[in-house]
N, C-alpha and C positions, 0 to 999 in steps of 0.2 A: 504493500500500500504506500509506504514511504517512497519507494522507487517510482511508482506511478505518479505521485504528486510532484516529484522532482522533474520527471519527464514533461508533465503538463506545464510546469512553470517555465522550463527551458523553451518549450514550443511557443509559449506566449511571448517570451522575450525575443525570440527569433522573428516572430511575426511583426512585432513592433519595429524592430530594426529594419526588416525588409520593407515595411511600409514607408519608413523615412527614406530609405535608399532609393526606392522607386521614385519618390518625389524629387530627390536631389538630381536624378539623372535627366529629368525633363527640363528642356530649355526652350523657351518661347522667344520669338522675335520681339523687338520692342513694340511693334504695332500690335501684335497679338497680346502682349502684356498690358497695353492700354485697354484693350477690349476685356481682358480677364480680370483686371484689378477691381477688387471690392474691399471696403474697409472691414477688417476682421478684429474683433475684440475678445473672442473666446478661443483659447488655444488648448489642445489636448494635454491633460495632466501628466501623461506618461511619455511625453515626447519633447523634452527640452532640446535646444539646438546642439548638434554635434560639434566637436572642435573643428572639423573640416569646413563646416558652414560658417562658423564664426571667423575662421581665417579668411574665407572667401569674402565675407562682408568687410572685414578689416582692410583687405587689399583694395576693395572698391573705395572705401573711405579715404585711404591714403592717397589714391589718385585724385579724388575729388578735392581734398585739401590742397594738394599741389597745384591744381588748376584754378581753384576758386579763391584761395587765400582765407577760406573759412578754417575753423578749428573744430571740425566734426569729431565726435568721440563715440565709442561703442561701450555700452554697459551690458555685460552678459546676463546679470540677474536684474531684470527690469522691475521686479516686484519691490525693490527697495524704494522706487520712486512712484510706481503705480501699484499700490497695495490693493488687491482685490477685495479685502475686507472694508476698505474705505471707498474705493472707486469701484462700485459693485457692477458697473457695466463691463468690466474686464474680468477674465478668469483664466486660470492656467498659467504655465511658465512662459514668459516672453522676455526678449532682450530689448534694449533701447538703442536707437541711433540718436544721439544728442546733437541737435542742430544749433550751433552757436558760432560766434565770430567776433571780430573787432567791433566794439560799440560805435566807433567813429567812421565805419564804412557806410557811406551814404546808400549803398545798394544792398546792405546786409539782409534785410527781410526778403527782397526779391531773389537774392542768391540762395537763401535758405530754401525757398520754394522750388527754384529751378534745379539745384543740385540735389536737394532732398528727394524730389520726385524722380530724378534719375536713379537714385539709390532704391527707391520704392519699386520702380519698374524692373530693375535688375533683380531684386528679391523675388518679385512676382514671376519673372521669367524662369526662376529656379524652383517655382512651386511653393514659395513661402507666403505666409499671410502678413499683411501690414496694416497699420492704421496711423494716420497723423493725429497727434494729441497735443492740444494747446492748454486746456484748462484742467483736465483730470490728472494732474501730475504734481507730486510734492517737489517743488523746485529746490527746497532746502536740502534735499538728499543728493543733489547733483552739484559737484564742484565746478564753479565758474570763476576763472582767474580774473583779477582786476583788469579792467579795460575791455572785458568781453561782455557780450550780452547773450543770454539764452533766449531763443525765440520760441522753440517748441521741440518736441521729440517725436520720433517715429517708433511705434511698437512693432516688433517683428518676431515671428515664431513659426513653428511647423504647422502644417495643415494635415487634416485627416478627414476622410469622407464622413459626413454626418456630424462632425464635432465642431466645425468652424462655420456656424451660420453667419453670413455677411450682415453688416448693418443695413437695415431696411433702406432701400434707395428711394429718395424723395424725387418729386417731379423735376425733370430737367427742362430748362428753357429751350424752346425751339431754336434750331440753328439760325433761322432768320432773325431772331431777336438778339443773337450774339454778334451779328455782322452789321456794321454801319458802312454803307456804300452808296456812291452817287452814280454807279455804272454796273454793268454786268461783270461779275468776277469769274476768273478761270476756275476750273475744276479743282486744282490743287489748293486753292483758298478754301473751297468747300470741304475738302478732305481734312485740311488743318482744323477747320471749325468743328468737324465731327469729332476729332480727337479732343478738342477743348471741351466739347459737350460732355465727354466721358471723364473729365478731370475731377478730382476731389476739390471741395471748396468749403472754406470756413463758414459754418452756420448755413451751408447750402446757399450762400448769397449769389454765387455765379456772377460776380461783378466784372471780370475782365471783358472788354469789348474789342473785337477785331475790326479795324478800320481799313477799308479798301478805297482809297481816294486817289484819283488820277494815276491809277496803275501802281500805287505803292501800298504796302501793308504795314500798318503799325498796330500796336496793342496798348490799351490804356485802361486804367481804373479811375473812377471819380472818387477822390478822397477829400474833396473840399469841405464836406459837411461832417466828416468822421472825426471821432476823438482819437487819441493816440493809439489805443489798442486796436480799434476797428481799422484805422489806417494801416497799421502794421500788418494785420491779417489780410487786408486787401492786397498789399504788396506781395505777401507770401503767395496768395492766390495768383497774382500776376506772373510770378516766376513759374509756378506749376503750369499755368495755362500756356506760357511760352514754350516750355519743354514739350507739352503735348502737341502744340501746333507744329513745331519743327518735325516731330515724328510723323504726324499725319500728312504734312505737306510733302514729305519725302526727301527734301534737300533744302538746305539754307539754315541760317541762324539769325536770332535776334541779338541786338545790342541790349545792354542793361539800361534801365531807366523807363519811367512812365512815358508812354507814347513813343517808344523807340521803334526804329524801322526794322523790318524783316528783310534780310538780304538773301534773295533766292539764288541758288546755284543752278545754272543751266549746263547740263552735260552735252 
């Protein structure tokens, strides 16, 4: 009987390992990751991230920091800052990607959105669950050096069929309400707008507008009537939306800044 119990226990452990391994072998393109991304707050209790996945994410973070000038950090045990007993919308083991950088960087919030969403989509491409988190986090549990500002965090963890219900998706604004244009726009602008429509947005505000005027694409958010926090979140949304538009459009990049121009690359 004891031998049978041991065998059953071992089989359960192997099944859990294989389930995680199957997820880690899956790689989606960035366009497919945009389509597949959902906000996940519930993670399976028996599946914390393996070291190999942690190293993978840390490698991505290193490259993002080098390119952006941000100081993004990884916390393996995210429950120290998102305690499920306090923030009850979250459950199970999750890690955190801490989005922060120099407080005097005028594009800090937008960079956090842009490069943070790049990390989100890379995680999704490998079958991981993610969720942007602004309010439901104990900021005192995260070390922030002098001169830096913590904008938000990204929860990341393993997924398992039936265990990770996505956050209920609220209504998305029609694409026509996200594009401001005085002329007919090309298909690639529409495809970019489709990707923006699928982007996460603080409080579901969906504020970034795509402007196609005189053959040029810019993207902007109206922060004139917003307070400090709301304006900050709108700029994070702007960065996220720019990343999605670039992926949907297929080629080209935005400059940083509100109402900055998209530079289309023609091959």
